Kinemage of the C-alpha trace (Angstrom):
@kinemage 1
@onewidth
@group {chain A} dominant
@subgroup {mainchain}
@vectorlist {calphas} color= white
{ca met a 1} P 26.724 -19.024 -6.133
{ca ile a 2} L 22.926 -17.743 -5.603
{ca leu a 3} L 20.592 -20.336 -7.444
{ca val a 4} L 17.811 -18.856 -8.793
{ca thr a 5} L 14.300 -21.172 -9.079
{ca gly a 6} L 11.951 -19.653 -11.696
{ca gly a 7} L 14.681 -17.459 -13.092
{ca ala a 8} L 13.616 -16.815 -16.723
{ca gly a 9} L 10.057 -15.586 -15.493
{ca phe a 10} L 9.184 -11.520 -14.719
{ca ile a 11} L 10.263 -11.203 -11.217
{ca gly a 12} L 13.156 -13.705 -11.647
{ca ser a 13} L 14.384 -12.189 -14.541
{ca his a 14} L 14.768 -8.514 -13.428
{ca thr a 15} L 16.451 -10.063 -9.839
{ca cys a 16} L 18.970 -11.803 -11.637
{ca val a 17} L 20.048 -8.770 -13.545
{ca glu a 18} L 19.891 -7.130 -10.317
{ca leu a 19} L 22.145 -10.286 -8.900
{ca leu a 20} L 24.782 -10.019 -11.472
{ca asp a 21} L 25.147 -6.271 -11.255
{ca ala a 22} L 25.624 -6.765 -7.743
{ca gly a 23} L 28.688 -9.019 -8.766
{ca tyr a 24} L 27.201 -12.328 -7.585
{ca glu a 25} L 27.389 -15.544 -9.291
{ca ile a 26} L 23.732 -17.281 -10.502
{ca ala a 27} L 22.496 -20.314 -11.687
{ca ile a 28} L 18.913 -20.435 -13.033
{ca ile a 29} L 16.572 -23.437 -12.872
{ca asp a 30} L 13.401 -22.886 -15.117
{ca asn a 31} L 11.010 -25.178 -16.685
{ca phe a 32} L 9.705 -22.111 -19.254
{ca cys a 33} L 6.008 -23.077 -18.175
{ca asn a 34} L 5.417 -19.311 -18.116
{ca ser a 35} L 8.589 -17.581 -19.281
{ca arg a 36} L 10.418 -17.788 -22.648
{ca pro a 37} L 14.113 -19.163 -23.209
{ca glu a 38} L 14.976 -15.922 -24.970
{ca val a 39} L 15.037 -13.745 -21.934
{ca leu a 40} L 18.139 -15.629 -20.998
{ca asp a 41} L 20.045 -14.363 -23.638
{ca lys a 42} L 18.330 -11.146 -22.963
{ca ile a 43} L 19.646 -10.883 -19.346
{ca arg a 44} L 22.838 -11.722 -20.574
{ca thr a 45} L 22.580 -8.754 -23.064
{ca ile a 46} L 21.645 -6.143 -20.313
{ca thr a 47} L 24.103 -7.444 -17.622
{ca lys a 48} L 27.124 -8.628 -20.442
{ca lys a 49} L 27.611 -11.308 -18.008
{ca asp a 50} L 26.858 -15.502 -18.318
{ca phe a 51} L 25.546 -17.560 -15.817
{ca lys a 52} L 24.853 -21.621 -15.579
{ca phe a 53} L 21.484 -22.637 -16.576
{ca tyr a 54} L 19.245 -25.782 -15.947
{ca glu a 55} L 16.172 -26.786 -17.837
{ca ala a 56} L 14.750 -28.592 -15.569
{ca asp a 57} L 11.321 -28.756 -13.238
{ca leu a 58} L 11.778 -28.427 -9.473
{ca leu a 59} L 9.945 -31.647 -9.557
{ca cys a 60} L 12.407 -33.706 -11.010
{ca arg a 61} L 14.351 -34.448 -7.748
{ca glu a 62} L 17.183 -36.219 -9.605
{ca lys a 63} L 17.981 -32.795 -11.509
{ca val a 64} L 17.521 -30.535 -8.210
{ca glu a 65} L 20.620 -32.638 -7.131
{ca gln a 66} L 22.651 -32.645 -9.848
{ca ile a 67} L 22.766 -28.781 -9.507
{ca phe a 68} L 23.824 -29.155 -5.823
{ca glu a 69} L 26.430 -31.460 -6.980
{ca glu a 70} L 27.807 -29.414 -9.922
{ca asn a 71} L 27.937 -26.126 -8.002
{ca lys a 72} L 28.545 -24.595 -4.823
{ca ile a 73} L 25.107 -22.999 -3.793
{ca asp a 74} L 25.386 -20.621 -0.922
{ca ala a 75} L 21.992 -19.351 -1.274
{ca val a 76} L 18.487 -19.976 -3.002
{ca ile a 77} L 15.906 -17.386 -4.503
{ca his a 78} L 13.085 -19.610 -4.862
{ca phe a 79} L 10.469 -17.791 -7.361
{ca ala a 80} L 9.401 -21.007 -9.262
{ca gly a 81} L 5.436 -21.627 -8.789
{ca leu a 82} L 2.145 -21.393 -10.274
{ca lys a 83} L 0.926 -18.049 -9.878
{ca ala a 84} L -3.000 -17.564 -11.163
{ca val a 85} L -5.321 -16.540 -8.662
{ca gly a 86} L -8.086 -17.468 -10.841
{ca glu a 87} L -6.743 -20.515 -12.096
{ca ser a 88} L -5.835 -21.979 -8.741
{ca val a 89} L -9.576 -21.670 -7.939
{ca ser a 90} L -10.359 -24.112 -11.023
{ca met a 91} L -6.846 -25.824 -10.842
{ca pro a 92} L -6.108 -26.197 -6.807
{ca leu a 93} L -4.598 -30.179 -7.090
{ca glu a 94} L -2.101 -28.615 -9.732
{ca tyr a 95} L -1.437 -25.798 -7.269
{ca tyr a 96} L -0.905 -27.576 -4.395
{ca asn a 97} L 1.046 -30.460 -5.979
{ca asn a 98} L 3.453 -28.174 -7.787
{ca asn a 99} L 3.651 -25.350 -5.430
{ca ile a 100} L 4.288 -27.355 -2.155
{ca thr a 101} L 5.964 -30.564 -3.381
{ca ser a 102} L 8.443 -28.741 -5.379
{ca thr a 103} L 9.686 -26.663 -2.552
{ca leu a 104} L 9.797 -29.860 -0.248
{ca ile a 105} L 11.761 -31.190 -2.895
{ca leu a 106} L 14.366 -27.916 -3.091
{ca cys a 107} L 14.439 -27.470 0.830
{ca gln a 108} L 15.653 -31.400 1.204
{ca thr a 109} L 18.061 -31.071 -1.341
{ca met a 110} L 19.227 -27.725 0.415
{ca ala a 111} L 19.838 -29.466 3.637
{ca lys a 112} L 21.279 -32.575 2.351
{ca tyr a 113} L 24.100 -29.976 0.608
{ca gly a 114} L 24.397 -28.161 3.343
{ca cys a 115} L 22.899 -25.124 2.101
{ca lys a 116} L 20.341 -23.509 4.613
{ca lys a 117} L 19.889 -19.833 3.382
{ca ile a 118} L 16.666 -19.354 1.323
{ca val a 119} L 14.839 -16.135 0.403
{ca phe a 120} L 10.721 -17.213 -0.664
{ca ser a 121} L 8.910 -15.224 -3.136
{ca ser a 122} L 5.952 -15.297 -1.067
{ca ser a 123} L 2.926 -12.943 -1.789
{ca ala a 124} L 0.438 -10.180 -0.146
{ca thr a 125} L -2.497 -12.805 -0.784
{ca val a 126} L -1.097 -14.762 2.490
{ca tyr a 127} L -3.112 -12.243 4.474
{ca gly a 128} L -6.376 -12.804 2.732
{ca asp a 129} L -8.980 -9.974 3.229
{ca pro a 130} L -7.406 -7.917 5.932
{ca ala a 131} L -9.195 -6.311 8.463
{ca ser a 132} L -7.816 -3.111 7.896
{ca val a 133} L -4.826 -1.236 5.592
{ca pro a 134} L -1.951 -0.457 5.405
{ca ile a 135} L -1.059 -4.315 6.474
{ca lys a 136} L 1.365 -4.865 8.549
{ca glu a 137} L 3.999 -8.455 8.917
{ca asp a 138} L 1.796 -9.489 12.017
{ca phe a 139} L -1.348 -9.291 10.761
{ca pro a 140} L -3.280 -12.989 10.686
{ca leu a 141} L -2.849 -15.097 7.923
{ca his a 142} L -5.974 -16.355 5.663
{ca thr a 143} L -6.201 -17.175 2.541
{ca thr a 144} L -9.248 -16.863 -0.125
{ca asn a 145} L -7.786 -18.960 -2.491
{ca pro a 146} L -5.502 -22.001 -3.648
{ca tyr a 147} L -2.659 -19.966 -4.768
{ca gly a 148} L -2.825 -17.841 -1.351
{ca ala a 149} L -3.094 -21.312 0.470
{ca thr a 150} L 0.221 -22.564 -1.263
{ca lys a 151} L 2.344 -19.487 -0.582
{ca his a 152} L 0.896 -19.473 3.248
{ca met a 153} L 1.474 -23.472 3.701
{ca ile a 154} L 5.303 -22.818 2.199
{ca glu a 155} L 5.776 -20.075 4.726
{ca arg a 156} L 4.827 -22.421 7.469
{ca ile a 157} L 6.622 -24.855 6.539
{ca leu a 158} L 9.945 -23.088 5.945
{ca thr a 159} L 9.207 -21.386 9.320
{ca asp a 160} L 8.887 -24.629 10.920
{ca leu a 161} L 12.054 -25.752 9.193
{ca tyr a 162} L 13.926 -23.178 11.123
{ca val a 163} L 12.275 -24.019 14.244
{ca ser a 164} L 13.615 -27.415 13.862
{ca asp a 165} L 16.992 -26.509 12.718
{ca asn a 166} L 18.639 -22.866 13.822
{ca glu a 167} L 21.171 -22.916 11.292
{ca trp a 168} L 18.560 -21.966 8.479
{ca ser a 169} L 17.686 -18.502 7.229
{ca ile a 170} L 15.147 -17.802 5.726
{ca ala a 171} L 13.175 -14.711 4.203
{ca leu a 172} L 9.526 -14.698 3.551
{ca leu a 173} L 9.075 -11.547 0.981
{ca arg a 174} L 5.287 -11.207 0.643
{ca tyr a 175} L 5.049 -8.876 -2.584
{ca phe a 176} L 2.446 -6.831 -3.489
{ca asn a 177} L 1.456 -6.166 -7.285
{ca pro a 178} L 4.860 -6.195 -9.765
{ca ile a 179} L 4.480 -4.426 -12.679
{ca gly a 180} L 6.896 -1.708 -14.883
{ca ala a 181} L 9.514 -3.636 -17.205
{ca his a 182} L 13.339 -3.003 -17.053
{ca glu a 183} L 14.206 0.502 -18.515
{ca ser a 184} L 16.430 -1.508 -21.403
{ca gly a 185} L 12.698 -2.213 -22.792
{ca leu a 186} L 14.413 -5.744 -23.302
{ca ile a 187} L 12.872 -8.098 -20.287
{ca gly a 188} L 9.167 -7.273 -18.749
{ca glu a 189} L 5.932 -9.256 -17.905
{ca asn a 190} L 5.159 -11.468 -20.902
{ca pro a 191} L 2.951 -14.315 -19.842
{ca asn a 192} L 2.249 -17.234 -22.246
{ca gly a 193} L -1.186 -17.230 -23.181
{ca ile a 194} L -3.970 -14.668 -22.203
{ca pro a 195} L -2.710 -12.676 -19.050
{ca asn a 196} L -4.054 -12.689 -15.818
{ca asn a 197} L -2.079 -10.054 -14.243
{ca leu a 198} L -3.811 -6.456 -14.869
{ca val a 199} L -0.917 -4.630 -17.022
{ca pro a 200} L 0.041 -6.901 -19.519
{ca tyr a 201} L -3.479 -7.218 -20.335
{ca ile a 202} L -3.745 -3.347 -20.628
{ca ala a 203} L -0.784 -3.591 -22.424
{ca arg a 204} L -2.474 -5.878 -24.996
{ca val a 205} L -5.452 -3.871 -25.132
{ca ala a 206} L -3.507 -0.837 -25.600
{ca val a 207} L -1.551 -2.409 -28.402
{ca gly a 208} L -4.262 -3.610 -30.391
{ca lys a 209} L -3.957 -7.292 -29.426
{ca leu a 210} L -7.011 -7.659 -27.033
{ca glu a 211} L -10.046 -5.760 -27.762
{ca cys a 212} L -11.233 -5.094 -24.193
{ca leu a 213} L -9.918 -5.116 -20.364
{ca ser a 214} L -12.688 -6.917 -18.358
{ca val a 215} L -12.571 -4.891 -14.999
{ca phe a 216} L -13.873 -7.251 -12.400
{ca gly a 217} L -16.535 -5.805 -10.178
{ca asp a 218} L -17.177 -2.114 -9.496
{ca asp a 219} L -19.370 -2.300 -6.199
{ca tyr a 220} L -16.380 -2.773 -3.974
{ca asn a 221} L -16.103 -0.527 -1.217
{ca thr a 222} L -13.255 1.873 -2.285
{ca pro a 223} L -12.968 5.113 -4.016
{ca asp a 224} L -14.208 4.136 -7.262
{ca gly a 225} L -15.805 1.004 -6.779
{ca thr a 226} L -13.099 -0.855 -8.636
{ca gly a 227} L -10.418 -3.224 -6.511
{ca val a 228} L -7.158 -1.411 -4.852
{ca arg a 229} L -3.919 -2.734 -4.607
{ca asp a 230} L -0.449 -1.740 -4.149
{ca tyr a 231} L 1.221 -1.643 -7.324
{ca ile a 232} L 5.426 -1.963 -7.177
{ca his a 233} L 7.976 -1.409 -9.724
{ca val a 234} L 9.548 -4.973 -10.641
{ca val a 235} L 12.817 -3.496 -10.652
{ca asp a 236} L 12.276 -2.144 -6.924
{ca leu a 237} L 11.196 -5.356 -5.740
{ca ser a 238} L 14.394 -6.749 -7.394
{ca leu a 239} L 16.358 -4.894 -5.306
{ca gly a 240} L 14.311 -5.879 -2.353
{ca his a 241} L 15.887 -9.414 -2.982
{ca ile a 242} L 19.472 -8.553 -2.662
{ca lys a 243} L 18.804 -6.908 0.511
{ca ala a 244} L 17.091 -9.929 1.617
{ca val a 245} L 20.107 -12.578 0.016
{ca glu a 246} L 22.438 -9.951 1.955
{ca lys a 247} L 20.446 -10.460 5.248
{ca val a 248} L 19.889 -14.316 5.154
{ca met a 249} L 23.858 -14.690 4.310
{ca ala a 250} L 24.733 -12.668 7.162
{ca thr a 251} L 22.253 -13.953 10.067
{ca thr a 252} L 19.914 -17.061 10.825
{ca gly a 253} L 16.111 -16.594 11.561
{ca ala a 254} L 12.920 -17.164 9.864
{ca his a 255} L 11.537 -13.166 8.940
{ca ala a 256} L 8.551 -12.175 6.655
{ca tyr a 257} L 8.924 -8.768 4.921
{ca asn a 258} L 6.217 -6.665 3.048
{ca leu a 259} L 7.443 -5.410 -0.357
{ca gly a 260} L 5.238 -2.771 -1.433
{ca thr a 261} L 4.882 1.142 -1.852
{ca gly a 262} L 2.565 1.860 0.906
{ca thr a 263} L 0.303 3.310 -1.555
{ca gly a 264} L -3.241 1.947 -2.877
{ca tyr a 265} L -4.237 2.451 -6.700
{ca ser a 266} L -7.569 1.188 -7.840
{ca val a 267} L -7.980 -0.664 -11.426
{ca leu a 268} L -9.547 2.265 -12.954
{ca asp a 269} L -6.080 4.466 -11.381
{ca val a 270} L -3.765 2.185 -13.573
{ca val a 271} L -5.934 2.413 -16.750
{ca lys a 272} L -5.688 5.988 -16.569
{ca ala a 273} L -1.993 5.710 -15.814
{ca tyr a 274} L -1.556 3.817 -18.935
{ca glu a 275} L -3.508 5.780 -21.370
{ca lys a 276} L -1.593 8.486 -20.435
{ca ala a 277} L 2.034 6.648 -20.360
{ca ser a 278} L 1.294 5.004 -23.829
{ca gly a 279} L -1.025 7.539 -25.429
{ca lys a 280} L -3.839 4.882 -26.482
{ca lys a 281} L -7.229 4.473 -25.455
{ca val a 282} L -7.505 1.242 -23.272
{ca asn a 283} L -11.568 -0.051 -23.598
{ca tyr a 284} L -12.621 -1.785 -20.524
{ca lys a 285} L -15.970 -3.105 -19.901
{ca ile a 286} L -17.170 -3.697 -16.027
{ca val a 287} L -18.015 -7.633 -15.217
{ca asp a 288} L -18.831 -9.601 -12.276
{ca arg a 289} L -16.126 -9.986 -9.200
{ca arg a 290} L -14.065 -12.773 -9.524
{ca pro a 291} L -13.968 -15.718 -6.792
{ca gly a 292} L -11.045 -15.027 -4.488
{ca asp a 293} L -11.043 -11.399 -5.123
{ca ile a 294} L -10.451 -8.622 -2.252
{ca ala a 295} L -11.641 -4.869 -2.139
{ca met a 296} L -8.348 -3.519 -0.596
{ca cys a 297} L -4.721 -4.312 -0.223
{ca tyr a 298} L -1.505 -2.469 0.029
{ca ala a 299} L 1.605 -2.534 2.333
{ca asp a 300} L 2.840 -1.068 5.503
{ca pro a 301} L 6.336 -1.056 4.259
{ca glu a 302} L 8.031 -0.219 7.219
{ca lys a 303} L 9.882 -3.434 8.417
{ca ser a 304} L 11.748 -3.846 5.100
{ca lys a 305} L 12.787 -0.338 5.554
{ca arg a 306} L 14.124 -0.767 8.833
{ca glu a 307} L 15.332 -4.449 9.187
{ca leu a 308} L 16.468 -4.390 5.141
{ca gly a 309} L 17.474 -0.934 4.202
{ca trp a 310} L 15.063 -1.148 1.572
{ca glu a 311} L 12.241 0.898 0.074
{ca ala a 312} L 10.462 1.411 -3.222
{ca lys a 313} L 11.497 4.255 -5.548
{ca phe a 314} L 9.616 4.008 -8.581
{ca asp a 315} L 6.080 6.009 -8.878
{ca leu a 316} L 2.912 4.487 -10.802
{ca glu a 317} L 3.816 6.843 -13.897
{ca arg a 318} L 7.130 5.247 -14.081
{ca met a 319} L 5.652 1.846 -13.691
{ca cys a 320} L 3.444 2.564 -16.771
{ca lys a 321} L 6.026 4.185 -18.754
{ca asp a 322} L 8.477 1.177 -18.432
{ca ser a 323} L 5.767 -1.522 -19.144
{ca trp a 324} L 4.476 0.537 -22.203
{ca asn a 325} L 8.414 0.976 -23.248
{ca phe a 326} L 8.786 -2.958 -23.094
{ca thr a 327} L 5.308 -3.382 -24.785
{ca ile a 328} L 6.117 -1.848 -27.621
{ca asn a 329} L 9.481 -3.212 -28.145
{ca asn a 330} L 8.256 -6.703 -27.754
{ca met a 331} L 4.866 -7.009 -29.006
């Protein structure tokens, strides 16, 4: 059985679908701080399969131990965590406490119950403002905000854990910018409150729920002055987790992998692609740069292709089309 922490969230829910479709048994733990209970039924609807669910916080050691007591957990995919860059700058203590302490409790419990295989949801933010692009896994790590710092610290904790005990098998998955939705239109990115990420914000502007997109800076050293990112379809990203689970189940070690397409798109590229996919005008205004943001960030995904046998398949047009399909079905 695979334990999925944060399995009702955006990436977690799509990965649960792919795990179930691939024949894995799963258990999900989620506290719904940035997800919704109805997502669980949608996972069941898509896959026509059931799974165990625990509504709990990873900071509650007793609940985490209960899950391992009641189930034979073979591996863990660890998504759970606070994840907004801007919010982390204004609430650093909450981010450090939540993301790091919960991971320590999880790993201590895993060790206690003899489960030493984990796939960790890391982030391209661990590279900070890279000296060059595309970014390779062996680039220096340097973060520019507390959110990224928690990911970097957890990577270090997990790597040190493997050094201390070579029975551990750890995959550190450095995501670039996941967007899109499941083709069914049933699950997608639908954060609680005002979205922090670009595409759900664009979606709410396109559907008329929000008036205008704020574009943070148009004076970066990029083709159109707006920030450039590597956007990856969430289903491609989820399939990367299946490959990572196969890897950790078969080997030991601690390895980092970029999950990205290798192509960078600017904020305005995404706005145009979304307008094309939706047939709607997306109003935007240029505002000041956001603290902690960088100009350009896209992956060299070659190591994932070579060692995991994984590569992204979907293009930006498909990402926006699936996102819009989810938006009109759910808003």
